[in-house]
N, C-alpha and C positions, 0 to 999 in steps of 0.2 A: 861436307861440314857446313857450307853456307846454307844448304837446304835444311839441315838439322836445326840451325839457329833460327831460320824463319819459322819452322814448325814449332819450335819451343816458344818463340815470341807469340805466335798465334794462339798457342795453348794458354799462355799466361793471360793474354787479352780476354779470351773466352772465360777463363776462370775468374778473372776480376769482374767481368761483366755479370756473370752468374752470382757472384758474391754480392755485387752492388744491388742486383734485383732482389736478392734474398733479404738484403738489409732494408731495402725500401718496403718490402712486404712486412718485415718486422715492425717498421715504423707505423704502418697503417693498421696493424692488428691491434684491437683494443686489449688493454691489459686486463686479464681475468683476475679479479679480486673478489673478496667476500662482499665488498660493498656493491660491486657491479651485479653480482648474483642476486643480492637482496633487491636491487632495483628491478631486475627482470621478473623476480617473483611477485613484486608488488604490482607490476603491470598486469599480470595474468590473474591475480586474486580478484574474485568477484566482490562487489560491494556487499556488505552484510545483509541488506534487505533483499538481495537477489537470491538468497538461499532458501526462502520460504517456498514450500511446495506441499502438495496434498498429503505427503507422507510424514511430515515433521511439524505439523501445525502446532500442537500443544508445546513441544519442546522449544520451537522457535519463539512463539509468542510469550512463553514463560520467561525466557531470557530477555526478550525484547522489552517486556514489561518492567523488568528490574532496572534496565538501563534508561527507560523512558517513563518516568513516574507521573507525567502530567495528568491532570484530571478535569481540566476545563477547556472547552472549545467553543467556538462561535460559528454559527451558520449564517452566511450573508446571502440575502436575496434582494430582489428589486422591491420587495414589500417592507423590508427592514431586516433586523438581525434577531437571531434566537441564540441565547447563551445556554450551554448545557454543562451539567456536572456529571462526570462519569464515576461510577461506584468502584471503590477499590476492592470490595469483596467479591467481585466477578472479574478476576484478573485477566483471563483470556480474552473476554469480550472487550474489556477496557483497552488492553494492549493492542488488540486488532484495530479498534477504531482510531487509536493514536497512530498506528502504523500506516493505515490507509490515508489518514489526514496528512501525514508527513511526506508521503510519496506523491501527494497531489491527486490521488485517485478521484476523490469526490469533486474536484474542480471541473470535471467535464460531465458531471451528472446533473440530474434535475429532480425536482419534486414530481414524481411520476404518478402519484395517486393521491387524490383528495376525496376521502370518503366523508361526506357531510355528517357532522356531529358524531364522528367516530375517530378516525386517525388521519394523519398527514404522513405520507410515506415518500422516502427519497433514497438516492444511492444507485440509481440506474439511469441509462439513457440509450439512445440509438447511436451515439457517437462511436466512431471507429476506435478511437483511443481507449474509450471505456471498455469495450469488448476485448480489445487486445490485452489490457491489463488483467482482466479476469482470466483470460486464457493463460497468460504468462505465469500466474501463480496456481494454475491448475483448478480454478473454480472450487477451491477447498471448502470444507464445512467445519463447523465447530461444535463440540459437545455442549449441551445445555449447562447452564450454571444457575439453576433455580434456587431462589431464596424465599422462604415463606414470608418474610417481611418486605420483600420487594414486589409490590403489586402494580397492576396496571391502573394507577391513579391518574387523575388529570395531569398532563404534562410528562408522564412516564416516557422514557426512551427505551425502545426494545428492538430486538433483532428479528427481522422477517425470516420466514422459513417455508419450505414446501410442506404441504399437509399430506399429500399423497405419497405413498411408498417411503415414508419417513418415520418409522415406528420409534426411533430414538430421539425424535424431535431436534435434529441437528440444525443449527442456525446457519443462515446465509451470512457470510462475513461482509458482504458488500451493501446489503439493503437494510434499512432501518425505518422505524416509524415512531411518531410521537402521538400520544393519546390526546385527542382534542375534546373528547366528551367530558363535560364538567363532572359527571358522576363516575367517571372512569370506565374502563372496559374490562371488568373483573372476570368475565367469562374466559379471558385469555390467560389468567393467572395459571402458572404451571404448564402452559403450552408454549410460550415464547419467553426467552430470557430477557428480563428487564435489567439493563446495565447502566442506566443513568436517568436524569430528569432535566426538564426545562427549568432554569432558574430566572430567566427573564426573556421577554419577547412574546408573551402570550398575546399581545395585541397584533403582533406580526402573524401569529398563527390564525387569529380571527380573520385578518385580511386575506390570507391564503385560502381559508375555508370558503370564502365567498366567490372564488373564481369559477368560471364556467368549465364544466368537464364533459367528456364524452361518455358513452355508455359503459366504457371500461374504467371510468373514474380518472382517466388521464386528462390533465388540464388541456383545454383547447389551445391555449397559448403556453408555450414552455416556460417553466420557472427554473432557470439555471441557479445552481448554488455553488458557493465556495465555502470551504471549512478551514478554519485556522486554529492553531493552538493558542490558548490564552496563558495557561500556566500548568 
């Protein structure tokens, strides 16, 4: 009988101990609620701009353009500033330029080509971050948005593109140029999409046009740029 009492007492102690441990477990277990589930989902959801890839260019930029209607930007250089107005009737190219500006892509790039009395070209560099950003979004291309009334006049802003193996004249999203020739560069009309124009800073363009360049028209001394949204 005495042995049975001890066994019963031991069983009760073990049972209480297990119950206490279970209780402690219950205390440290987070309560699963709809609010907690929402927080977890929010943590794994990618930022909206991370969804752009080479397969959804038009769909992404169309929607991005609706949510980001800005049309004026400023290019800042050591020679001064250049203000640009982006055209609304080329929605994909406008949205793309605003997108790249807002994620800071251009801020690690340079003016990499100065073709005397022709164009000033920017949007690329040897910077590791620049190349990483291009790969991140799949080095996508854009369908041309040609408009007969949008010509390569003096100060026109247009998208660069590959000429070889590019029958559809797809635009590079990363590289752009501004026409510096006073009489324009109209032989490029219908070849490159014009999506904006310089509205001030022509004197800055003149200063840039006078820098020394190599045989590839890349400035001997780098001309870093930053681009910001005006409105």
